[in-house]
N, C-alpha and C positions, 0 to 999 in steps of 0.2 A: 136428408130425410133418417127417418133410422130402418136398421133389416128388419123383415116382417116374420113377426116373433114365429111363426106356425114354423119355419122352415130350420127351426134350432130344436133338437135333439131334447129333449126334458125340461126339465123347466127352470127355466133365466128369473134370476132374484128381480126382481120387483129393484131396483136402487138400481140393476142395468134399463131399466126400462125409459123410453125419454120421456114427459111429459106432457108434452109440446102435439107426438105425433101416436103417439104410443108402442113405438119399435123399439130394437132392441137401440140403445146409441149408436149412431155412425157418427165417425170424429167427434168427442165429446168433450165440450169445457163445462168450465164452471161459473156459479156465480162463488163468488169471494163473500161474501157476509153469510145469505143463510145457504152457502154449501150444494145449493139443488143445482145437477147436471140434466147437461138437453147435446141435442145431434145441435153442431156448430150451426148447420146449414139452417135448422128452425129453428134456434135462436135469433138470427141473424136476422131470418122475414119476418120473427115475432115486430122484433127491434125498427122493422118498416112500418110501426104499428104505434112500438108503446115501448118505454121507456121503463118496465116493473117485474121484476121475476111473475112469468107464470102463474107461479104456482103460492106462492106469500104477497105478493104483490111490491113488495119491496124495491125501493130506487134499483139501479143499474141500469149499466150502458154497456158497447162493445168494449170497450173500453179496459172495462173491471175486468173483462171476462176472463179466466185462465185455464192449463190443461185438465182435468181432471188429479186424482193422486195415481199414482204407480200403479196401487194396487186394484185400482177399478181398471184401470185398463189391463193391467194383466189375469181377470177377474174375464173380462170381454175377450182379450183372446184366447185364450182356452174355452170358449163358448165350440161348443159342434156348431155347424151349420152346412145347411145342402148349400149344392155350385142351383149358382144362377140359372145354368143350363139346363135345368131338371125333367123344364119341360119339351125340350130337344134330347133328352132321353141321358141325362148324365145322372148317373148313383151317387159320386161321389159326395160322400159327408168329410169335410176337413174342416181344421181350426178355424177361428176365426182370423187371425193374423196369420194363417195360410194362403186364404181367400181367394186372393189379388195375382200371388203366383201360379194358385189352379187354376183359373180363369184365362191367363195368354195361354197356360197348356192344354189348356178342357179340350178334347177329339169334339166333344158336342157341341163347343163357340159359336155362332151362326157369324162371328164378326173374325175367327181368327184367318191369318191368312194362310190361303192356301197357294198352289203356283199349276199354270194346266196345264194339265201333258197331254195336252193334244198336238204341241207346237209350236206355241207359239211364247210359251214361258213364261206368261202375264201373269205376278202375283195381285192378286184379289180375294176380297175375304171371302169365305168359305159359301153364305149363301146368296154371293153373285153366280158363283160356279155352274148351274144346271142353267143360265143364261145366260152365258161367257159365246160371244159369237170369235173364234180364232182369223174369219177372213175380215168381219165388221171388226177389227182389233189391227191388224198388218194396215188394212186399208188406213187408219187413222195415223201410225206406226210412218206408212210410208209418205204421205199427205206431208206429219209435220218434218219431215226428213228430205221431203220436194221444198220445205216451204224457205226451213234453214239453209239448201242450198242456193237455191235463188237471190235470199240474203248474202250469205258468203262470195256468189257470183257476182253480188251489184255492187260488195263493199271492192273483192277485188279490182270491179272494173273503174272505182275511185281511184283506190291506189295508181294504178300501173299509170292513169287519168293524171297523177300526182304527182310521177315519177317520171312523169313524159315532161311534165310544163317545169320539173326539179332539173333533168339535163338540158334543158334550151336556157333558163336561166346559166345553168354553167357553164355552157358551151356560151354562152352572149356572155357572161366573164373574161371568159378565156380569151375572147377575140377583142372585147374592151384592153383588157390589159396586154396583149401583145400588142394595139396599139400605140399606148400610150407610151411603153417600152420602144417601140421603136420612134417617136416622138420624144423621147426623153432617152435618154441612155444613159443616165443617172439611176435609171428607177431599174437594172437588170439585175436585181435581185430578189425582185418580189415577188 
């Protein structure tokens, strides 16, 4: 689904608009014969209903689609778009090709990872920080550690039991070998 046209500064060339969603092309692909361009998600959804071009109804399938020409990709990348987090207070306007990079670092991104500074050190999305409870988190960590300790103690007890059985088996084998050697002196080299 394309980008909302109202997020862009200035006019957007109509050739960069998806005829299905009426948004600016996102991950654009092109039908080879008619050369109409669409958002990849839009045309994929369209093809789930019918196998024709939505503009001129010529026969097209997903297999026929190809990337749009480089000049169109360059035109798209140069468009200036407002940050997705404008509703959270971000006033940044960036080139479309820099949008993802900006979003990962945007201070206003509610899903940007932040670290709790109240003692537990948990990393969480920024929008979850106001509801975060260090004690609740640390209890959960302690519970997980106690469960892990119990599992390790059980495994350790099983290993100790196996080791004791193996020691007993070795002692029996040694006693058996001594008995055989005492009966048959020719087996002294065993």
